[in-house]
C-alpha positions in Angstrom: -4.7 -34.2 32.6 -7.5 -36.6 33.5 -9.2 -38.2 30.5 -6.5 -37.2 28.1 -3.8 -39.2 26.4 -0.3 -38.1 27.3 1.2 -35.5 24.9 2.8 -37.1 21.8 1.7 -40.6 23.0 -0.6 -41.5 20.1 -4.4 -41.1 19.5 -6.3 -38.2 21.0 -8.7 -38.4 23.8 -12.4 -37.8 22.9 -12.5 -34.5 24.8 -9.5 -33.2 23.0 -10.8 -34.3 19.6 -14.1 -32.6 20.3 -12.4 -29.3 21.4 -10.1 -29.3 18.3 -12.9 -30.2 15.9 -15.0 -27.4 17.4 -12.2 -25.0 16.6 -12.1 -26.2 13.0 -15.8 -26.2 12.4 -16.2 -23.0 14.4 -13.7 -21.2 12.2 -15.7 -22.1 9.0 -18.9 -21.0 10.8 -17.3 -17.8 11.9 -16.3 -16.9 8.3 -19.8 -17.7 7.1 -21.5 -15.6 9.8 -19.1 -12.7 9.1 -20.1 -12.8 5.4 -23.8 -12.9 6.4 -23.5 -10.0 8.8 -21.6 -8.0 6.2 -24.4 -8.6 3.6 -27.2 -7.3 5.9 -28.3 -3.7 6.4 -26.9 -1.1 7.1 -24.2 -2.5 4.8 -21.1 -1.2 6.6 -18.0 -1.0 4.4 -15.6 -3.9 4.9 -12.8 -1.8 3.6 -13.0 1.2 5.9 -15.1 0.2 8.9 -14.2 -2.2 11.7 -15.8 -5.6 12.0 -17.2 -4.6 15.3 -19.5 -2.1 13.6 -21.5 -5.1 12.2 -22.7 -5.7 15.8 -24.6 -2.4 15.7 -27.8 -2.1 13.8 -31.0 -4.1 13.2 -29.0 -7.3 12.5 -26.3 -6.7 14.9 -27.1 -9.9 16.8 -25.5 -11.9 14.0 -22.1 -10.4 14.7 -22.7 -10.6 18.5 -23.3 -14.3 18.1 -20.1 -14.4 16.1 -18.1 -12.8 18.9 -19.4 -15.4 21.3 -18.4 -18.1 18.8 -14.9 -16.6 18.4 -14.5 -16.6 22.2 -15.6 -20.2 22.6 -13.4 -21.3 19.8 -10.3 -19.7 21.4 -11.1 -21.4 24.7 -11.9 -24.7 23.1 -8.6 -24.6 21.2 -6.7 -24.1 24.5 -8.5 -27.1 26.0 -7.5 -29.3 23.1 -3.9 -27.9 23.2 -3.7 -28.7 26.9 -4.6 -32.3 26.4 -2.4 -33.0 23.4 0.8 -31.0 24.1 3.0 -29.7 26.9 2.6 -26.2 25.7 0.2 -25.1 28.4 2.8 -25.9 31.0 5.9 -24.8 29.0 4.6 -21.7 27.4 2.3 -20.3 30.1 2.6 -16.6 29.1 1.6 -17.5 25.5 -1.2 -19.7 26.7 -2.5 -16.9 29.0 -2.4 -14.3 26.2 -4.4 -16.6 23.8 -6.9 -17.0 26.6 -7.1 -13.2 26.7 -8.1 -13.4 23.0 -10.9 -15.8 23.8 -12.3 -14.1 26.8 -11.9 -10.7 25.1 -14.2 -11.9 22.2 -16.9 -12.8 24.8 -16.6 -9.4 26.3 -16.8 -7.7 22.9 -20.2 -9.3 22.5 -21.3 -7.8 25.8 -20.0 -4.2 25.1 -20.8 -3.1 21.6 -18.7 -0.5 19.8 -19.7 3.1 18.9 -20.3 3.7 15.2 -19.0 7.3 15.3 -19.1 9.9 18.1 -19.9 10.4 20.9 -17.8 7.9 22.8 -20.0 5.9 25.3 -18.9 3.9 28.3 -19.6 0.6 26.5 -17.8 1.9 23.4 -14.7 2.8 25.4 -14.7 -0.6 27.1 -15.0 -2.2 23.6 -11.9 -0.4 22.4 -9.8 -1.4 25.4 -10.9 -5.0 25.3 -10.3 -5.2 21.5 -6.8 -3.9 21.9 -6.0 -6.3 24.7 -7.6 -9.2 22.8 -5.8 -8.4 19.5 -2.4 -8.1 21.3 -3.0 -11.2 23.3 -4.0 -13.3 20.4 -1.1 -12.4 18.1 1.7 -12.2 20.6 0.4 -15.3 22.4 0.4 -17.3 19.2 4.0 -16.2 18.5 5.2 -17.3 21.9 3.4 -20.7 21.5 4.9 -21.1 18.0 8.4 -20.8 19.3 7.8 -24.0 21.2 6.3 -26.0 18.4 9.7 -27.6 17.4 9.7 -29.3 20.8 6.3 -31.0 20.1 6.3 -33.9 17.7 2.7 -33.2 16.8 3.5 -29.7 15.6 7.1 -29.8 14.6 6.3 -29.7 10.9 4.1 -26.6 11.3 6.6 -24.7 13.5 8.1 -22.4 10.8 4.7 -21.7 9.2 3.1 -21.0 12.5 5.9 -18.5 13.5 5.6 -16.8 10.1 1.8 -16.4 10.4 2.0 -15.1 14.0 4.7 -12.6 13.1 2.6 -11.4 10.1 -0.4 -11.0 12.4 1.6 -8.9 14.8 2.7 -6.6 11.9 -0.9 -6.3 10.7 -2.0 -5.5 14.2 0.6 -2.7 14.5 -0.3 -1.3 11.1 -4.0 -1.4 12.0 -3.7 0.4 15.4 -1.3 3.1 14.0 -3.1 3.4 10.6 -5.3 6.3 11.7 -2.1 8.4 11.8 -1.1 7.4 8.2 -3.2 9.2 5.6 -2.9 6.5 2.9 -3.6 3.6 5.3 -6.6 5.0 7.3 -9.2 4.4 4.5 -8.3 0.7 4.6 -8.5 0.1 8.4 -11.5 -2.2 8.1 -9.6 -4.4 5.6 -6.5 -4.4 7.7 -8.5 -5.5 10.8 -10.1 -8.4 8.9 -6.8 -9.6 7.5 -5.4 -9.5 11.1 -8.3 -11.5 12.5 -8.1 -13.9 9.6 -4.4 -14.6 10.4 -5.0 -15.2 14.1 -7.9 -17.6 13.2 -5.8 -19.3 10.4 -3.0 -20.0 13.0 -5.5 -21.7 15.3 -7.2 -23.5 12.4 -4.0 -25.1 11.0 -2.7 -25.9 14.5 -5.9 -27.7 15.4 -5.9 -29.6 12.1 -2.3 -30.6 12.7 -3.2 -32.0 16.1 -6.2 -33.8 14.8 -4.2 -35.3 12.0 -1.6 -36.6 14.4 -4.3 -38.4 16.3 -5.7 -40.0 13.1 -2.2 -41.2 12.0 -1.7 -42.7 15.4 -5.0 -44.5 15.3 -4.3 -45.8 11.8 -0.9 -47.1 12.9 -2.4 -48.8 15.9 -5.0 -50.5 13.7 -2.4 -51.6 11.2 -0.3 -53.1 14.0 
């Protein structure tokens, strides 16, 4: 791609470094904003209530901003991935599904959830988008992970990436079926947060691995 170094060829292009750095910094900012939103009234339960509930209420704009941040992070990650690996071409389905995660987060910001009945149009849209985004993020990451051994920059993280993405899929399935399991339902909010954390952890570590490969290449070039 124009302006990017060829995959596995050495140091990263500025655009790719910027996109991957945004992913890393954005993940930390997302966690901080999530904690802030959770600490503000009306003090929704992080154990039993969905993260989306935080976007409803007098300080809901904090979580809405966080949804936008999550969406931009996902898209920035794919931009950095495209410039540093061959994955966007060789794992197109996985890439497309991760893009659904990013776009889905932006849509979640536009269509707030319902905190209890009745179900509204925007609440119904939120549920559908959340399901598609969650499935896209976790399954997409697994499909990408299966190609990591073919990428020198990510080979060392291949096993860990696969494990994290599989665990995310398991958590997603438990979360979406938990309302039918009496002992699981009271912990649905916690399950959702663990799931989201796993998806973001996968992106965070992958971005760090790519950035580290670029720093190593620059150091080797300087030493030579």
